[in-house]
N, C-alpha and C positions, 0 to 999 in steps of 0.2 A: 534430959534428952540424950539419947545414945549418940556416940561419935559416928559420923557417916563412914561407910566402908569405902576404901579406895582400892582400885585394882593395881595401881602403881604408885610408887613414891614420886616418880617424875614421868610426865608425858611431854615429849619433845615434838614440836611441829617444825619439820624441815630437816632434811638429811644432808645439808651442805656442811661447810667447814665448821661453822659455829655450832650447829646442832649436833654434829658427830662428836666434836670435842666435848661439849657439855654432857652428852650421853655417856661417853667413855669415862669422864672424870667422875660423874655421879655414881656409875656402876662400880668404879674402883673404891668408892667409899661404902659400898654395900647396898646402895639403893636399887630398888626394883624399877627398871626403866623400860618404857616403850617409846619407839621413835617412828613417826609417821613421815613417809616420803613417797610421793606418787611417781616420781621419775627416777633417773639414775642417781645413785649416791654421789656425793661430792659437790653438788650444787653448781653454781656459776663457775667457781674457780677451776674445778676439775674438768668440767664438760665444755664450757664455752667461755673460759676466762683465762686465768693466769697460767694454767698448765699447758693447754694447747697453744696459747699465745707464745709461751717461752719456747716451745718446740719449733714454732715457725720462726721465732727470732734467732734461734740457734742455726737454723737452715740459712736464714738471710746472712748471718755473720759468716757462715762457711763460704757463701758466695764471695764475700769480700776477701776471705783468706785465699781462695783460689786465684784471685787477681794478683794478690801480693806474691803468691808462690811463683807465678810465671815471671814476675819482675826480679825475683831472687834466683832465677836460673833453673827452676824446675821445668822439665820438658813436658808440656801438655800437648800431645799430638793434635788435639782438636779442641775447639772451644767447648768447655763443659756446658751441658744443658741439664735442666731440671725436669725430671719426670714427676709432675705434681701428684698423680695418684699414688706413686710409691711413697712420697713424703707423707701424704695424708694417711696412708695405711700404717706406716710406722708410728705416727702420732697416735692414731686410734688404738693400736695394740698396746701402747704404753698406758693409755687411759683405761682400757679394759682391765689391765693388770691392777690399777688402783681400785677399780670397782670390786674386783675379786678380793683384794686385800681388805677392803672395808667390810665386805660381807663376812669374811672369815673372822675378823676381829669382833664384829658384833655378836657372832655366834659364840665365840670364846668368852666374851664378857657377859653372856646371858641376857643380852638386850633383845627385846622383842621388836623385830622390824615389821611394821605394818605398811604394805604398799598402797597407800591411800593418802588423799588430802585429809585435813582435819578442820573441823568447824566447831568453835566453842558454842556450847549450848548454855552453859553458865560458867562460873569462875573456876569450876573443878572438872567439868565434863566436856569431853571432846567427841564429836560424832564423826565417824568415818564415812566414806563414800557409800558403803553398803548398808548404812544405818546402824551398825554396831556402835556402841558408846563405851568409851574408856574414861574412868574417873582417876584423876591424879591428885595427890596431895599438893604437888607443885607442878607448874607448867613452865615450859621454856619455849618462847617464840623465837624461831630462827628461820623464818620463811624467805629471807633474802630479798632480792630486788630484781627489777627488769628494766630494760632500756626504755627511755622516754622517747616519745614521738612528738614532733612539733605540730601545732595546729596551723598548717599552711596548705594551700592547694597542692595536690600531687604528692603529699607525704607518703601515701600508700604505695607509690612507685619505688620508693627507696627501701633498702634493707636496714637493719640495725647491726650493732657490733656482733651480736650472736651469729648473724648470717655469714660473717666472714669465714667461719669455720665450716660452712657448707660448700665452699668452693672446692670442686674436684678437678678443676683445670685452671690455668692462669686466667684471672678475671679481666685482663685487658686494662683499659683506662678506668681509673676509679677516682671518684671525688668523695672526700670525707667531710662531713659537716660537724664542726665542733673543734674546740681548741684545747681540750683537756688531754689527759695522758692516754686515753684509749685511742683517740684520733691520731695523736703523735706516734704512738707505738705501731699502729696498723699501717700508717703511712710509711714509716721506715722499713717495715718488713716488705710491704708490697713493692716499694721502689727497688730494694735490694734484690728482689726476686724477678725483676724485669718488667714491672708494670709502670705505666705512666700515672702519676698521682698528683692530685691537687687537694689542698685543705682550705675550706671556707670557714672562717671563725669570726664570731661577733666581736671579740675583744681585739684590742690593738696589738696584743702579743699572745703567744701560746702559753700554756701552763701558768696561769695567773697566780697559783699558789707557790710556785718555785721562785728561786732567786732570779731577779730580772737580768742580772749581768750574764749568768750562765745561759739563760733562755735566749738572750740576744745572740750569743755565739752558736747555740744549737740551731737557731733559725737560719743563721748564715750557712752552717753546715748543710742544712736541708736544701737551701737554695742551690748550693754548689753541687749537690747530688742530683738536682733536677726536679725536686719537688716544688710544685707551685703553691705559694702561700698567698692567700687572699684574706688579709686581716682587716678588722674593722668593718666587716661586711656581714650583715644579718640575712639569713635565708628568708626569701619571700615566697618562692614557689619552685616546684619540680615539674618539668614538662617532658613530653616525648613518650617513647615506648621502649620495649625491651631492647637493650643493646644500644640505644640512641637517646640518652637522657640529657636534659639541659637543666642546669641550676640557674635560677635568677635570684639576685639579692636585692635588698631594698634601696640600694644606690643605683640600680639600673644595670649593674654588671651581670655578665653571664659566664658560665663555664659549660661549653658545648662538647658533644661527642663522647659522653661518658657511657661506658658499658654498664657500670654500676654506680650507685650512690649509696654510701653507708652513713647512717645517722649515728653520731656519737656525742650527744648533747646532754648526757647525764643519765641517772638511773632513778627509778621510782620504787619505794618500798612496797613489798607484796603484803599489804594489810587489808585490802578489800576482799569481801566475801568469806572471811574466816571467823566471823562471829565475835569480833572484839567488842562490839557495842553490847552484846548480850552479857559479857563478863565485866563490863564497866572499865575496859582498858582505854586510857586516854591517848589520843593522837594529836600531833601538832598540825599546823596549817598545811604542811606538805604531805601529810598522811603517814608520818613516821611515828613509831611507838615512843612515847615520852618515857624516859627512864632516869633514875637518879644515879649517883656515883657508884652504886652497887649493882647496877643493871636491873633494879626493881622497877616494874611498871607502877601505874597508879593503883594496881591491885597487888599488895605486897608479896603474895605467894606466886605471882606470875612474873617471871623475868623475861627479858628480851636481849638478844645480842646480835651483832653483825649489821648487815645492810638494812634490816628492818627498823633499826633505830635511827638511821641516817647519819650516824657518827663514824667518821673515818672508815669508809667502805673499803676495807682491806682485809684479806684473808687472815693474816697473822693477828690482826686486831680482834677479829671475831673469835678466833681460837683462844687467845689469851683472856679475853673478857669472859668467855664461857667457862673456862677452867676455874677462874677465880670466883665466878658466881657460884659454881657448884661446890667449891671448897668452902664457901661461906655457908651455903644451905646444908650440905651434908657432911662437911669435913671439920666442923667446929671452928673454922677461922672466921670469926665475926667481922674482922676488919679487912678481909680479902677483897680487893678491888683492883681494877686496871688503872694505871696512871696513863692518861692519854697524852701527856706532854712528851716531847722528844721521841716520837715514834719514827724510826728510820723508814725511808721510802726509796724506791727506785722506779724511775721511768725507763722502760726498756726501749729507748729510742736508739738511733744509730748515729753517734755513740750514746751509751747509756748516761743518764743523769741520776746521781744518787745524792740523797740529802738527809740530814738529821738536825733537829734544832731550829733555831731562828734564822730567817733570812736577814740580810743586811737591813732591809727596810723595817722589818719587824723589830730588830734589835734597837734601831735608832728611835723608833716610836716608843718602845717600852723603857729604854734606859737613857735616852737622850744622846745627842750627837757626841758630846764630849766624852762619854763613857765607852764609846764603841771604837774598837780597833779592828781593822780589816787587813788581812794578809792574802796575797794571791800568788799563784804560780801558773804561768802560761808556758807550756812546754810542748815539744813534739815527742811523742813516745817513740821508742827505738824502732818499732816495726814501721812506723810511718817515715821516720828519718832514713832508714835503710833504703827505701825505694823512693825517697825524695818527694813524698806526698805532703801537701800543705796542711793536712788536718792536724790541729793542735788540741791538747787537753787543757782545761782550765780548772784548777783546784782553788778553793777559797775557804778561809777560816774567818769566822766572825767571833771576836772576843769582846768581853765586857769587863769593866772595872779596872782598878789599879793592878789587880793580880792577873789580869788578862785571862779570866776563865773562858774556856771555849764554849760558846753558846750556840754555834752553828757550824756545821761542816757540809760543804757543797762541792761535789765532784762531778765534772763532766769529762768523759773520755773513756778510752778502752780500759776495761777492768774495773771501772768505778763500782759496778754492781757487786763485785766480790770483795773489793777493798773496804767498803763502808762498815760492814757488820762489826768488826772489832773496834773500830773507832767510835761506833755508836755506843758500845758498852762503856768506853772511856769517857765519852761526853756525859753519859748518864751518871757516872761516878764523880763528876765535877772536875775533870782534868783541866789543867791550865796550859798556856803556851809554853811555859818553862818545862812542864812535864814532857811535852812533845820534844822540846829541844834536848832534854836529858836522855832521850831514847836514841840508841844507835840506829842509823838508817840501814835498810837492806838495799844493796846496790848491785846491779842496776835494775831498778823497778820504778813503776809509776807511783807506787804506794809511798816510796821514800819522800816524795814531794810534800806529803802531809807533815812530816816531822822536820822538814828543812825550811819551811816558810818563815821569813823574818820581815 
């Protein structure tokens, strides 16, 4: 039997961070690549995720800087006000520049961009919206995810996290439903930009995957900033009309007078309606593509990366996984795979919370109480001290064993987002507490606290 003809070495479904990274890496190895994307390039991250979120976070941080400037003697003739449309326009200009950069790079790499959805007809064939079919020797699934909606009365009255970026004016009072990083980040931004904000969360604390001690302090910071925290309360219904919404929880509590309600209760993989069953691709009970350590699905020549797998829904994870998968398939690196342990993360709260490695609770569960050593530094950054503000930073090291190997680094405070990256490299390389103590501190900085903890 003759070998079936393939139009491309790789057909990629999805032009988000993972799909683009996989396409570029495969093309760099000489593969013929087609990429299908029906919307704007960049996926959730660039369009309704981390990029516009960070732009809004920077604006919110600047609002705090202006308050400090006045206390340090800068003459501000009038109270600064935010022109929301100007901020949105600047944010969108930046995003449009990213779109243009992606299109240019795809063209330079010889990657065929198909502005269409893709549906698998069989394990090698993808059908486009117009009926055209592309055959790929290998397929890469990178269709991303979408926000979940709860099955409660009135859920249709609420927006989801994506809708936050559609605000072209200050949204007034906002209630966020959810206790994860999306709700926490949006709450901090909205409050700093002058909105009244409440968070309704089912859990007894926010950020259940973060170190409990730092979360407790962040929650106190949020309360001091005026954010209403309604913890241990599960959403039961949303009532009212435009601009006058009411949230009811299962304990009988209410949050009234909300101009907007934003649902941030998690995300669902985009696996429905793309023909995975026709190709024999296995899904788990939540609708995620099941993959092995090498990102292979149940069909070996079909890989999947990013949110569609349900694993660590973070842009850098999708990018790293895609590059390694393509190095394995096209670059001759049979052992190339992403190590999902010790992935650094940042919650862009106000202040930010950055972490890598094990929390204290995880370390005690894995290694036992006797083997775990915890070091803390609670301090007031210079900027806060200069204006006699009460906000403190809390940095924490979780070490294990007699050698006190650093197993977790947790930073809450100004600059934590920028401080962590280098220490994440060190943790990955097996740094010990003695190694930190042997490092000369940079003074005066917040970062020096990491090497001074004893």
